[in-house]
Phi, psi and omega in degrees: 000132182284160180298327179293320179294321178299319178295322180293314180294316180301318179295321181295314179298324181296319181287320182288330181277352180279118184289140180275143179237157177293162179300340179171156178297156180297132180245162180248126178286130178301139178280123178270135179288137173278179181291134182254123172264142183303133177083005181235148181288162176293134179252122181281155179234153174291150178295158177298159182304323183292344184246016179295151183295149182234167179264129178269110184296331184273004180244022175073030177088004180285138183274132182236118177288109183283166175289146178297149181289157176305322182294318179297318180299316182296319181295321180296316183291338184268005180297140177291144180300146181279155176080181182235146180303136181301318181295326179293317181293321178297319177295315179298328180275002177076019180283331180179180175278167179295321179298317180292324179298317179297323178294317179292324178293315179301328180277355180078026185256016181237134181235135178242117186047043174086355180259127179294136178243129180233356185260124177296144179086001179299138180252140183226170173295129181301341180263004184293156178275129180242130176231155179251143176295160180300327178297321179292319179295322178295318179296318180294326180294338181272350177292139183256149171231130188241139176251121182245137170269093187289128172278164171297142177103354177250137179271143183281332181249236182295139181296147176244156181305126178087357181231151179259151175286150182297332180296340179293344178277349182278111179189174185297326184292338182252010181285133183266142175056044187298335182295332186244027181217162175299152180280146179290140176230140183307327181295346180289346179281339181296122178074009179284124184217150180290137176260075184116167183248157170217116188310153183299329181259022174244161179231173176122203189281122175233132182259131170237135187215152168265352190262112180297336179294318182287321178300319181289327179296327186269324188232007176295160181303330183256019182297137177246013180282125178267163182227137183246138182228146167254125192234117176271132185226163172218162180114189183251116181288133175302157187306315178255024185299317182295320177297318179295322177299325179287320176191131177138350182264156177227148176232133178055037175079005181240131179295138179278150173294154176303142180233169174243112183232132181208163177281128176271324174199193188298330183230022183222130178257151173250120179253137169235114184245155175246015175211171182213072177283162185301124179049040188299309185295318179299317180290322175301316183296320179301325183291341181244019174091011183247152175242130180279128176250350178194140183217129182224127176270127187246352182203142169230110182063233181268000183257125183255153174297321177057226183263021178295117184292154178302129179084000179250168184218163173211164178282149171291127184291155181296334180264005182261147179212146180281334182245000000 
């Protein structure tokens, strides 16, 4: 046998005697936790398409589940959280404001489908049933809403130099019809805020409330509550001015919602609006040749100013509603 043949046979024996091994021992893909809703078991999900099990040709057809690719893992981690924040749903349903919802959740006074929820940021099924503990219902019943006949010279919101906020008029000395109403207590001022604006040079009905449900009803983006004003004017009304006041004007490049505007008497207009932009009525009148010399809000929804004296206030009655 030649030396070349020995080398050839030796090489063949070396290759054939070497045991073949699988590409790797069978591995276990870590189980990724799915989104957990409170009170529900963990729900497993099938792995992404990029990580589906494949056939290993070197293992005699045995299936080996590979580790997910980096791209698949990144896609799985970037999935948006399921459900909607509990506080957002409570606000949308008119149960309270988001801030108030967080307070109730922290106290353990909120139940979702019968399960108590205490963790802020919890997400739930938008169709879930939400109930409040009796303590929460009692707390909401104690929230006050106040109707003030605001005089000229008071600002409805944040105080301005030289002017006082309207809330400074809320006290025992200015309460109207006190004989037939609950007595004022200083704690009622905590969290009391105006639900809407009334210009510093305007007078009439201003609502101040501790109740986020009422604030949302009056000034929320989807509010359907209308407001009525008596507006004294002077000047010459444009030929089509009344029609434009009802519909056709724009402020700051945005079309105004349709309004109801009519003459109340020779020098006074009645406005009914479904929105409240800054100094809206005064600016509308200027666009049609009129100057406002006096403005008074007399109604918000179903609640009227009535005989409430200037500078005095009263509680919103239990049987009163804005809608």
